[in-house]
C-alpha positions as CSV (number, residue, x, y, z in Angstrom):
1,M,238.9,87.8,195.1
2,S,240.4,84.4,196.0
3,N,241.8,83.6,198.9
4,E,244.7,81.9,196.1
5,L,245.4,85.0,194.4
6,V,245.8,86.8,197.5
7,G,248.0,84.0,198.6
8,F,250.1,84.1,195.4
9,K,250.3,87.8,195.6
10,E,251.8,87.6,199.4
11,E,254.3,85.1,199.0
12,F,255.5,86.6,195.5
13,I,256.2,89.8,196.8
14,K,257.8,87.7,200.1
15,K,260.2,86.0,197.7
16,L,261.1,88.9,196.0
17,S,261.3,90.8,199.5
18,E,263.9,88.6,200.8
19,S,266.7,89.2,197.7
20,Y,265.0,91.6,196.1
21,P,263.6,94.5,198.4
22,E,263.5,97.3,195.5
23,K,261.5,95.0,193.7
24,A,258.9,94.1,196.6
25,V,258.9,97.7,197.5
26,Y,258.2,98.7,193.5
27,L,255.4,96.1,192.7
28,M,253.5,96.9,196.1
29,G,253.7,100.5,194.7
30,I,251.7,100.0,191.6
31,D,248.0,99.4,191.5
32,F,247.3,96.5,189.7
33,E,244.6,93.4,189.7
34,I,246.2,90.3,191.2
35,M,245.1,88.3,188.4
36,Y,247.1,90.1,186.1
37,L,250.3,88.9,188.2
38,V,249.8,85.9,188.3
39,E,249.1,85.5,184.4
40,Y,252.5,87.9,184.1
41,V,254.7,85.7,186.4
42,R,253.0,82.4,185.1
43,N,253.2,83.6,181.1
44,N,257.2,84.2,181.5
45,D,257.9,82.0,184.0
46,S,259.3,84.7,186.8
47,T,261.3,84.0,189.4
48,P,262.2,86.6,191.8
49,E,265.8,86.4,190.1
50,S,263.6,87.3,186.7
51,F,261.2,89.0,187.5
52,N,261.2,93.2,186.1
53,P,258.4,94.9,187.7
54,S,258.7,97.9,185.3
55,E,258.0,95.8,182.5
56,F,255.1,94.4,184.7
57,K,253.7,97.8,185.4
58,K,253.9,98.3,181.5
59,Y,251.7,94.7,181.6
60,A,249.2,96.0,183.7
61,D,248.4,98.8,182.0
62,T,247.5,97.5,178.9
63,Q,245.3,95.1,181.0
64,P,241.7,96.1,181.6
65,S,240.8,96.9,184.8
66,F,238.3,94.9,187.2
67,Y,236.0,97.4,187.3
68,Q,236.1,97.7,183.3
69,Y,236.1,94.1,182.5
70,Y,233.2,92.9,185.5
71,T,231.1,95.4,184.9
72,T,227.6,94.9,182.7
73,P,227.4,98.5,179.8
74,T,223.9,98.2,178.0
75,V,225.1,99.1,175.1
76,A,228.5,96.6,172.9
77,M,231.6,98.3,173.3
78,N,232.9,99.8,170.2
79,N,236.4,98.1,170.7
80,P,235.9,95.3,173.0
81,T,237.9,92.4,174.6
82,T,237.3,88.6,174.3
83,G,235.4,87.6,177.4
84,G,233.7,91.2,177.5
85,L,229.8,91.7,178.7
86,F,226.8,93.5,177.5
87,Y,223.0,93.4,178.9
88,D,221.1,94.0,175.5
89,S,218.3,96.0,176.9
90,S,216.4,95.6,173.9
91,T,216.5,91.9,174.3
92,Q,216.8,91.2,177.9
93,T,219.5,88.9,176.8
94,L,223.5,88.8,178.3
95,K,225.7,88.6,175.8
96,V,229.4,87.5,175.4
97,Y,232.2,88.7,173.4
98,D,233.9,85.5,171.5
99,G,236.8,87.7,169.9
100,T,234.9,88.1,166.7
101,R,231.8,88.1,167.3
102,W,228.8,88.7,170.3
103,L,227.1,85.9,171.6
104,T,223.4,85.7,173.8
105,I,224.7,83.3,176.8
106,T,221.7,81.4,177.2
107,T,220.7,78.1,180.2
108,Q,220.2,75.2,179.5
């Protein structure tokens, strides 16, 4: 996890706690990946005033877990997400889902 993401989370919670301690407490009680907080805040132009922790929780709950997203299964998933990976053991290749189809990752 990058220091930038950790710093973003800490700074955001600090700003929340200054004026909206109940929001900060709620946010600290949610199990989520930091990258989803960054995406949510940036995509929704959230400020401490407009941030809605329960809406964020709904958003975070719909996102794949870090473990699910960054582990590499050995068979293609039935409902892959864009960027999903799997290792095709029959061809010994790593594949990535581009949103439409599985592409083989190659080196140049």
